[in-house]
One Martini backbone bead per residue (centre of mass of N, CA, C, O) as a GRO file, in nm:
protein
  342
    1MET     BB    1  -4.074   4.657   8.941
    2ARG     BB    2  -3.833   4.628   9.138
    3SER     BB    3  -3.982   4.603   9.411
    4TRP     BB    4  -4.134   4.328   9.367
    5ARG     BB    5  -3.883   4.163   9.317
    6THR     BB    6  -3.752   4.209   9.592
    7VAL     BB    7  -3.983   4.104   9.767
    8LEU     BB    8  -3.988   3.817   9.648
    9ALA     BB    9  -3.698   3.743   9.724
   10LEU     BB   10  -3.742   3.782  10.030
   11LEU     BB   11  -3.968   3.571  10.060
   12VAL     BB   12  -3.804   3.328   9.974
   13GLY     BB   13  -3.585   3.354  10.192
   14THR     BB   14  -3.778   3.343  10.433
   15ALA     BB   15  -3.908   3.067  10.374
   16LEU     BB   16  -3.646   2.906  10.390
   17THR     BB   17  -3.576   2.979  10.681
   18VAL     BB   18  -3.837   2.884  10.819
   19ALA     BB   19  -3.835   2.591  10.720
   20THR     BB   20  -3.563   2.520  10.855
   21VAL     BB   21  -3.638   2.590  11.149
   22VAL     BB   22  -3.898   2.418  11.186
   23HIS     BB   23  -3.729   2.147  11.055
   24ARG     BB   24  -3.456   2.094  11.212
   25GLN     BB   25  -3.499   1.817  11.348
   26ASP     BB   26  -3.585   1.657  11.100
   27LEU     BB   27  -3.334   1.729  10.934
   28ALA     BB   28  -3.131   1.596  11.125
   29ILE     BB   29  -3.241   1.311  11.099
   30ALA     BB   30  -3.220   1.291  10.792
   31ALA     BB   31  -2.916   1.352  10.776
   32SER     BB   32  -2.825   1.099  10.934
   33ARG     BB   33  -2.951   0.899  10.732
   34ILE     BB   34  -2.801   0.998  10.479
   35ALA     BB   35  -2.509   0.947  10.590
   36ASN     BB   36  -2.573   0.620  10.586
   37LEU     BB   37  -2.559   0.609  10.303
   38SER     BB   38  -2.466   0.506  10.018
   39PRO     BB   39  -2.306   0.624   9.744
   40ALA     BB   40  -2.515   0.517   9.544
   41TRP     BB   41  -2.767   0.650   9.671
   42LEU     BB   42  -2.666   0.940   9.667
   43THR     BB   43  -2.629   0.958   9.362
   44LEU     BB   44  -2.923   0.886   9.286
   45LEU     BB   45  -3.057   1.125   9.437
   46GLY     BB   46  -2.908   1.349   9.285
   47ILE     BB   47  -3.009   1.272   9.005
   48THR     BB   48  -3.310   1.300   9.072
   49ALA     BB   49  -3.305   1.602   9.134
   50MET     BB   50  -3.210   1.688   8.850
   51VAL     BB   51  -3.438   1.554   8.688
   52THR     BB   52  -3.665   1.720   8.809
   53VAL     BB   53  -3.572   1.992   8.694
   54VAL     BB   54  -3.541   1.919   8.390
   55SER     BB   55  -3.824   1.801   8.330
   56ALA     BB   56  -3.979   2.058   8.404
   57GLY     BB   57  -3.834   2.243   8.200
   58TRP     BB   58  -3.911   2.081   7.945
   59ALA     BB   59  -4.219   2.115   7.981
   60VAL     BB   60  -4.214   2.423   7.953
   61GLY     BB   61  -4.069   2.435   7.670
   62ALA     BB   62  -4.303   2.295   7.505
   63VAL     BB   63  -4.492   2.579   7.547
   64HIS     BB   64  -4.206   2.747   7.463
   65PRO     BB   65  -4.114   2.833   7.184
   66GLY     BB   66  -3.760   2.917   7.183
   67LEU     BB   67  -3.693   2.819   7.461
   68THR     BB   68  -3.461   2.746   7.659
   69LEU     BB   69  -3.375   2.532   7.903
   70GLY     BB   70  -3.262   2.739   8.102
   71ARG     BB   71  -3.513   2.930   8.095
   72SER     BB   72  -3.721   2.719   8.171
   73ILE     BB   73  -3.601   2.660   8.449
   74THR     BB   74  -3.609   2.946   8.558
   75VAL     BB   75  -3.919   3.001   8.540
   76HIS     BB   76  -4.010   2.754   8.701
   77GLN     BB   77  -3.850   2.785   8.970
   78ALA     BB   78  -3.949   3.072   9.034
   79THR     BB   79  -4.257   3.006   9.043
   80ILE     BB   80  -4.238   2.785   9.257
   81ALA     BB   81  -4.124   2.966   9.477
   82ALA     BB   82  -4.374   3.148   9.483
   83ASN     BB   83  -4.582   2.921   9.550
   84ASN     BB   84  -4.412   2.845   9.827
   85THR     BB   85  -4.467   3.152   9.959
   86VAL     BB   86  -4.751   3.241   9.854
   87VAL     BB   87  -5.065   3.312   9.908
   88ALA     BB   88  -5.238   3.277   9.651
   89SER     BB   89  -5.005   3.280   9.389
   90GLY     BB   90  -5.113   3.316   9.100
   91PRO     BB   91  -5.066   3.625   9.028
   92VAL     BB   92  -4.763   3.628   9.096
   93SER     BB   93  -4.661   3.401   8.905
   94LEU     BB   94  -4.777   3.530   8.650
   95ALA     BB   95  -4.621   3.798   8.660
   96LEU     BB   96  -4.343   3.667   8.660
   97ARG     BB   97  -4.362   3.515   8.394
   98ILE     BB   98  -4.420   3.758   8.211
   99SER     BB   99  -4.166   3.923   8.282
  100MET     BB  100  -3.959   3.714   8.188
  101LEU     BB  101  -4.057   3.683   7.894
  102ARG     BB  102  -4.027   3.985   7.819
  103SER     BB  103  -3.717   4.004   7.880
  104TRP     BB  104  -3.690   3.782   7.625
  105ARG     BB  105  -3.873   3.891   7.381
  106LEU     BB  106  -4.160   3.805   7.390
  107SER     BB  107  -4.453   3.805   7.272
  108ASP     BB  108  -4.773   3.853   7.375
  109SER     BB  109  -4.898   3.619   7.215
  110ALA     BB  110  -4.696   3.399   7.306
  111ILE     BB  111  -4.749   3.431   7.607
  112ALA     BB  112  -5.050   3.368   7.611
  113VAL     BB  113  -5.032   3.083   7.494
  114SER     BB  114  -4.823   2.963   7.698
  115VAL     BB  115  -4.982   3.012   7.957
  116VAL     BB  116  -5.234   2.853   7.885
  117ALA     BB  117  -5.094   2.586   7.810
  118SER     BB  118  -4.955   2.538   8.081
  119ASN     BB  119  -5.216   2.520   8.251
  120VAL     BB  120  -5.355   2.295   8.094
  121VAL     BB  121  -5.135   2.078   8.120
  122SER     BB  122  -5.126   2.077   8.429
  123SER     BB  123  -5.420   1.992   8.468
  124PHE     BB  124  -5.410   1.726   8.313
  125ARG     BB  125  -5.181   1.599   8.480
  126LEU     BB  126  -5.323   1.603   8.754
  127TRP     BB  127  -5.584   1.432   8.667
  128PHE     BB  128  -5.432   1.185   8.567
  129MET     BB  129  -5.301   1.124   8.838
  130ALA     BB  130  -5.566   1.097   8.995
  131LEU     BB  131  -5.674   0.859   8.832
  132ALA     BB  132  -5.442   0.663   8.885
  133VAL     BB  133  -5.467   0.666   9.195
  134ALA     BB  134  -5.762   0.569   9.209
  135ILE     BB  135  -5.716   0.295   9.073
  136ILE     BB  136  -5.507   0.188   9.270
  137GLY     BB  137  -5.687   0.215   9.526
  138ALA     BB  138  -5.946   0.045   9.427
  139THR     BB  139  -5.756  -0.229   9.340
  140GLY     BB  140  -5.622  -0.250   9.615
  141THR     BB  141  -5.513  -0.234   9.962
  142ALA     BB  142  -5.616   0.064  10.037
  143THR     BB  143  -5.909  -0.008  10.148
  144GLU     BB  144  -5.792  -0.058  10.444
  145VAL     BB  145  -5.743   0.266  10.484
  146LEU     BB  146  -5.950   0.353  10.262
  147ASP     BB  147  -6.226   0.423  10.126
  148ARG     BB  148  -6.359   0.354   9.821
  149TRP     BB  149  -6.522   0.623   9.773
  150VAL     BB  150  -6.279   0.805   9.746
  151PHE     BB  151  -6.173   0.689   9.474
  152VAL     BB  152  -6.434   0.715   9.315
  153THR     BB  153  -6.461   1.022   9.339
  154VAL     BB  154  -6.193   1.096   9.208
  155ALA     BB  155  -6.249   0.953   8.938
  156VAL     BB  156  -6.503   1.109   8.857
  157VAL     BB  157  -6.381   1.392   8.863
  158ALA     BB  158  -6.148   1.340   8.664
  159VAL     BB  159  -6.320   1.254   8.422
  160ALA     BB  160  -6.490   1.511   8.404
  161VAL     BB  161  -6.262   1.715   8.365
  162LEU     BB  162  -6.124   1.583   8.118
  163THR     BB  163  -6.371   1.579   7.931
  164LEU     BB  164  -6.455   1.879   7.934
  165SER     BB  165  -6.180   1.996   7.853
  166GLY     BB  166  -6.142   1.837   7.591
  167LEU     BB  167  -6.399   1.936   7.450
  168TRP     BB  168  -6.343   2.236   7.455
  169TRP     BB  169  -6.067   2.232   7.296
  170TRP     BB  170  -6.178   2.084   7.049
  171PHE     BB  171  -6.380   2.303   6.966
  172VAL     BB  172  -6.184   2.542   6.945
  173ILE     BB  173  -5.994   2.405   6.724
  174ARG     BB  174  -6.212   2.249   6.520
  175HIS     BB  175  -6.453   2.485   6.588
  176PRO     BB  176  -6.463   2.813   6.517
  177HIS     BB  177  -6.773   2.883   6.515
  178ILE     BB  178  -6.816   2.840   6.818
  179ALA     BB  179  -6.618   3.049   6.920
  180GLY     BB  180  -6.748   3.280   6.755
  181TRP     BB  181  -7.022   3.279   6.898
  182PHE     BB  182  -6.917   3.359   7.180
  183THR     BB  183  -6.756   3.611   7.093
  184ALA     BB  184  -6.988   3.781   6.975
  185ARG     BB  185  -7.140   3.807   7.249
  186ALA     BB  186  -6.905   3.934   7.404
  187GLN     BB  187  -6.884   4.184   7.220
  188ARG     BB  188  -7.166   4.298   7.281
  189LEU     BB  189  -7.120   4.331   7.584
  190LEU     BB  190  -6.878   4.524   7.559
  191VAL     BB  191  -7.027   4.752   7.411
  192ARG     BB  192  -7.230   4.808   7.639
  193LEU     BB  193  -7.017   4.874   7.857
  194ARG     BB  194  -6.883   5.117   7.699
  195ARG     BB  195  -7.132   5.304   7.720
  196ARG     BB  196  -7.096   5.326   8.043
  197PHE     BB  197  -6.772   5.266   8.019
  198GLN     BB  198  -6.530   5.459   7.873
  199ARG     BB  199  -6.252   5.317   7.986
  200LEU     BB  200  -6.284   5.094   7.818
  201PRO     BB  201  -6.144   4.905   7.596
  202ASP     BB  202  -6.102   4.875   7.244
  203VAL     BB  203  -6.193   4.546   7.158
  204ASP     BB  204  -6.138   4.284   6.924
  205LEU     BB  205  -6.240   3.977   6.997
  206VAL     BB  206  -6.256   3.825   6.734
  207LYS     BB  207  -5.962   3.864   6.643
  208ALA     BB  208  -5.819   3.775   6.903
  209VAL     BB  209  -5.940   3.485   6.921
  210ASP     BB  210  -5.857   3.390   6.639
  211ALA     BB  211  -5.551   3.424   6.683
  212PHE     BB  212  -5.535   3.241   6.931
  213ARG     BB  213  -5.642   2.983   6.796
  214ARG     BB  214  -5.415   2.960   6.584
  215ASP     BB  215  -5.179   2.941   6.785
  216VAL     BB  216  -5.278   2.687   6.929
  217THR     BB  217  -5.291   2.506   6.682
  218ASP     BB  218  -4.989   2.527   6.611
  219LEU     BB  219  -4.882   2.414   6.878
  220VAL     BB  220  -5.022   2.137   6.858
  221ARG     BB  221  -4.925   2.049   6.574
  222HIS     BB  222  -4.594   2.092   6.632
  223HIS     BB  223  -4.587   2.004   6.977
  224ARG     BB  224  -4.745   1.751   7.090
  225ARG     BB  225  -4.525   1.538   7.141
  226ARG     BB  226  -4.358   1.698   7.344
  227ILE     BB  227  -4.584   1.754   7.545
  228MET     BB  228  -4.654   1.457   7.606
  229THR     BB  229  -4.374   1.350   7.681
  230SER     BB  230  -4.305   1.557   7.910
  231SER     BB  231  -4.554   1.494   8.085
  232VAL     BB  232  -4.501   1.195   8.135
  233LEU     BB  233  -4.218   1.229   8.254
  234GLU     BB  234  -4.296   1.411   8.492
  235MET     BB  235  -4.495   1.209   8.622
  236ILE     BB  236  -4.290   0.984   8.668
  237VAL     BB  237  -4.101   1.150   8.848
  238LEU     BB  238  -4.306   1.228   9.068
  239LEU     BB  239  -4.381   0.917   9.138
  240GLY     BB  240  -4.078   0.794   9.157
  241THR     BB  241  -3.927   0.947   9.380
  242PRO     BB  242  -4.057   0.828   9.646
  243VAL     BB  243  -3.975   0.538   9.587
  244LEU     BB  244  -3.670   0.579   9.589
  245VAL     BB  245  -3.649   0.698   9.873
  246ALA     BB  246  -3.775   0.461  10.028
  247ARG     BB  247  -3.563   0.250   9.937
  248ALA     BB  248  -3.314   0.396  10.057
  249PHE     BB  249  -3.455   0.361  10.368
  250GLY     BB  250  -3.575   0.044  10.368
  251ILE     BB  251  -3.849   0.030  10.209
  252SER     BB  252  -3.981  -0.237  10.113
  253ASN     BB  253  -4.199  -0.417   9.916
  254SER     BB  254  -4.296  -0.604  10.158
  255VAL     BB  255  -4.404  -0.357  10.320
  256VAL     BB  256  -4.419  -0.138  10.074
  257SER     BB  257  -4.552  -0.079   9.794
  258THR     BB  258  -4.539   0.095   9.510
  259ALA     BB  259  -4.843   0.162   9.495
  260GLU     BB  260  -4.861   0.284   9.787
  261ILE     BB  261  -4.661   0.513   9.747
  262VAL     BB  262  -4.801   0.647   9.509
  263LEU     BB  263  -5.065   0.692   9.659
  264ALA     BB  264  -4.973   0.867   9.893
  265PHE     BB  265  -4.829   1.098   9.720
  266GLY     BB  266  -5.064   1.150   9.524
  267MET     BB  267  -5.277   1.243   9.727
  268VAL     BB  268  -5.110   1.470   9.850
  269ARG     BB  269  -5.067   1.630   9.587
  270LEU     BB  270  -5.362   1.685   9.525
  271VAL     BB  271  -5.433   1.838   9.786
  272SER     BB  272  -5.210   2.055   9.759
  273ALA     BB  273  -5.304   2.171   9.480
  274LEU     BB  274  -5.602   2.252   9.611
  275SER     BB  275  -5.447   2.428   9.802
  276PRO     BB  276  -5.366   2.757   9.937
  277ILE     BB  277  -5.117   2.646  10.050
  278PRO     BB  278  -4.793   2.682  10.039
  279GLY     BB  279  -4.674   2.382   9.920
  280GLY     BB  280  -4.833   2.215  10.137
  281ILE     BB  281  -4.784   2.291  10.421
  282GLY     BB  282  -4.827   2.003  10.631
  283ILE     BB  283  -4.993   1.822  10.445
  284SER     BB  284  -4.766   1.653  10.325
  285GLU     BB  285  -4.627   1.547  10.579
  286VAL     BB  286  -4.870   1.427  10.731
  287GLY     BB  287  -4.999   1.255  10.508
  288ALA     BB  288  -4.754   1.075  10.433
  289THR     BB  289  -4.697   0.966  10.715
  290LEU     BB  290  -4.971   0.832  10.773
  291LEU     BB  291  -4.989   0.645  10.525
  292LEU     BB  292  -4.723   0.488  10.559
  293ALA     BB  293  -4.786   0.387  10.845
  294ARG     BB  294  -5.054   0.233  10.765
  295PHE     BB  295  -4.889   0.044  10.559
  296GLY     BB  296  -4.617  -0.038  10.764
  297ALA     BB  297  -4.402   0.162  10.811
  298PRO     BB  298  -4.140   0.269  10.968
  299GLU     BB  299  -4.090   0.561  11.129
  300PRO     BB  300  -3.794   0.644  11.061
  301ALA     BB  301  -3.824   0.595  10.752
  302VAL     BB  302  -4.060   0.785  10.707
  303LEU     BB  303  -3.927   1.048  10.798
  304ALA     BB  304  -3.691   1.040  10.597
  305THR     BB  305  -3.862   1.025  10.339
  306VAL     BB  306  -4.032   1.284  10.368
  307ILE     BB  307  -3.802   1.491  10.408
  308THR     BB  308  -3.645   1.426  10.149
  309HIS     BB  309  -3.874   1.475   9.951
  310ARG     BB  310  -3.920   1.775  10.042
  311ALA     BB  311  -3.637   1.869   9.970
  312ILE     BB  312  -3.677   1.818   9.662
  313THR     BB  313  -3.984   1.962   9.624
  314PHE     BB  314  -3.930   2.234   9.816
  315LEU     BB  315  -3.642   2.337   9.895
  316MET     BB  316  -3.502   2.329   9.619
  317PRO     BB  317  -3.689   2.535   9.470
  318LEU     BB  318  -3.616   2.766   9.660
  319ILE     BB  319  -3.316   2.776   9.593
  320VAL     BB  320  -3.318   2.771   9.284
  321GLY     BB  321  -3.534   2.995   9.249
  322GLY     BB  322  -3.380   3.216   9.401
  323VAL     BB  323  -3.135   3.220   9.214
  324CYS     BB  324  -3.288   3.274   8.950
  325LEU     BB  325  -3.420   3.537   9.043
  326GLY     BB  326  -3.159   3.690   9.108
  327LEU     BB  327  -3.027   3.671   8.827
  328TRP     BB  328  -3.256   3.802   8.668
  329HIS     BB  329  -3.263   4.067   8.824
  330ARG     BB  330  -2.971   4.150   8.760
  331ARG     BB  331  -2.994   4.147   8.448
  332SER     BB  332  -3.225   4.349   8.430
  333ARG     BB  333  -3.073   4.588   8.553
  334ARG     BB  334  -2.849   4.596   8.342
  335THR     BB  335  -3.032   4.648   8.098
  336VAL     BB  336  -3.150   4.916   8.202
  337MET     BB  337  -2.880   5.066   8.231
  338VAL     BB  338  -2.795   5.048   7.936
  339LYS     BB  339  -3.042   5.197   7.817
  340GLU     BB  340  -2.993   5.463   7.973
  341LEU     BB  341  -2.711   5.520   7.849
  342VAL     BB  342  -2.819   5.510   7.544
   0.00000   0.00000   0.00000
């Protein structure tokens, strides 16, 4: 347990170092541009960075009832740092999330529900953002930069994913007999497999799925408003941050409109989320730079905007997540040492 935590912490630190070295010239240019910003803009960008961290942590806490905001921020930033470090990081970030929640004495059933709910909410938020970006692109001036069929395709896929996912979870929550029908057949298959493979665990899927369905229903019934509010807030922060950064570096609305900035960074975020590359390294920088330049923004301002935005959304989670991971690892070791002494 301790070894993989140490390795993950080293990977986060290595990724931060490599990212800084690779982008050192761009960071120097962005730093010089930032130094020329007024104190008001610097304060506003700093507040935006903090709001990004807090809003994401609040969204995580919405699907983890009983978890404090501090711990919600800790688990989110640590898992984001893992996602930005490891290729195909899903299993690693999942194992990290489960270990952190267990160390805070959450029950396995609560962890299972919260992990599934967190992934479902993140998926819905991603595809809602994709749909919004597609509508903005298809109805605005972006068709001069990208073909309309690109936005139509994204919109169709987003609507299909949202509809199918919504119907599935509606049936699971509102119609337990349908979930029971699938579970009963899965239980029969498991019984047949256990006859051939004796080492398979004897699990009563019917009871397990029924208990899981009740827990999910309770979570939705009692916390749906907070889940929806925090998700909308996080999406607004994600799409509003690049607009604020662009305006800080002098890209006015007459040069590149707010809708075009949202479109550029929204498309890049969607592609990065679907890519196995950690943190969308390379894709985000190149994509946002090309789109903003094609929309007519001057190159120096584009470079400063993209680098500063990536510093907020990529480098900052590495730093904050690395610190959170280190502090959690240290406290976990102290807890284990105390238990051994007792």
